[in-house]
Structures are given as C-alpha cells and as structure tokens.
Steps between C-alpha positions, in 0.01 A plus 500: 500500500838507330795657675577853374851609411759588762385764748613647831170638631162324501187714532213268576127566523309220669132441567177388337339742256162331535457598865481881498776652720691171492616616156685806634848355455440394142346837414805676644755311295276537193487880545873521565572311179253710303642832623877449522792336328776338705851371437530141382614399850142557626235231447135598552271201551134426562539226757126449542440205733790287377634422848802267495526527122654843571795350691754495213418861413556613859820294526637672189455851641746703707223740604126440525214750502150362559159666465210332682177547694581418863271486799693705756186574701518864387233726356414408138736662253788537747831450321793346685857430394702231674848381418739207518444263796156651572364408156428129569342590834255744344429274203378245751348734759141407416413284201245642258552235235714200412744712298638659817580164655663402172719809479609475861616148413683637196699740720575225753609256230726759339664564838550128562676459167727795574377677188272771634516871405739710706232769534119478493226761513126438535258777402166391640155651527223420746207369289140607541310256273596137448163335444409647161581218257575650160521844660772758468686709755293694751535881469695534825756243384512619139594851609813357665642376169692825420649512850604135480668563164684805636634291787611228258671746269695647793616154608604407148694825466668428835596159363658661193221419255307823447197487273448719198149629434346368180375766260193292422357223716394308191868453412523237771435143384247320724662358812260205488178419313365829362144394587593522869629859484304729729301686233411183309414312818260771616330545165136399524503445874179632664508781753581387853142537620382271219777242523422164652734478797511119482671534165510692174254327264760520223704238684217268601292249307180583684360754741282401792218752515365369831 
C-alpha cells in the first residue's frame, strides 16, 4: 500500500472477507465510502489483515476510528463502542484470527514511538458465523451495518469532519478491488443451505464429496 495524502482522521475497516462475519469491518468502511463524502482530512481505508503494515497509517493519524468483528462474549449481532485506552484491551480480548493480534501490536507500537492517535474509537460487532470460508455476513450481523455507520458518522461529526450523503452510490470510486465489493462478492454464491461449510467451491481447487 502507498501512503495516502495528508489526513487528520483515519477510518479503518479490518478483518478477513473470506470468513463470513470476520469481514464486518471491511464491509462497514466500504459502505461508508460508498454512501458519504468526507473532507480531505479523512482517510477511509480497507485494512484487511495487514497487521503491522498498518503502523505508519495509524502513526499519521490524530484520530482513529476502527470497525471490526470482536468476540466480546455477547449475543451475536451485539454492537459495542469502546474508546481510547479501552480499544487495545478489547481488540485483544479474545483472538478470533491473526489480524487481531497484529492490530493490537500496531496500537502498542504506535504508543511506543510516541506517535499514536490522541483519540480512538472501536465500533465492534459480536460475530455469529466465522467458519464459512467464502461466505458473506450472517443476517444478524449484516443488519447491524446501518447502526454501525450511524455511530461512525456521529463520531466523525464530533471530530469536526461531518460526512455529506452522496446522491448516487455509484459515484464513489471503488475503495479496493471492485471484485471484492459486497454485491460482486456474493454474486453466484449458493444459498446458505447449499453452501459447503468447509469452503466456497469458487475458492477451492477441489471438493471432497466424502
């Protein structure tokens, strides 16, 4: 990834799109970018599972807003918002994947260098399904997307960077590879009851029928 231009606020979606609800954070930042315009001081980024590669982006930000799927031990679909010093603690509360360990290290490294954001907000959802390789968000998590975006928009407005609704979603250039956008990603996927829970056949070389 190349560094974007100067910015004050970093809005980061992290997670793995290939593991169902693990993709919540990326889907949030994708939807925010598709629906709203922001001042140049705001950088929206699909952080995926980049881990420590995200360090310079976090160091460059005065304020950080993160979307992610987080195992709080709550009922599936529960949305929680934590801020500032609590963010690293919740990012590492219970590991669901390697990206969480990586991002906790990013926050720690930024603090050690004295170049961490002065304010941080984590908008996290309790996942329901993590074992559907090639799957999309579960219904209970998907329905939390609008609420998560509303929370983010309120924080950004509080930070002096209010979003402006786009007239047409298609006006937004793709945040990342267009083939990974939600609609394109889901195209052709079988219904949940027909999907092979060990992995979507589109992403595998062979399927074990035994």
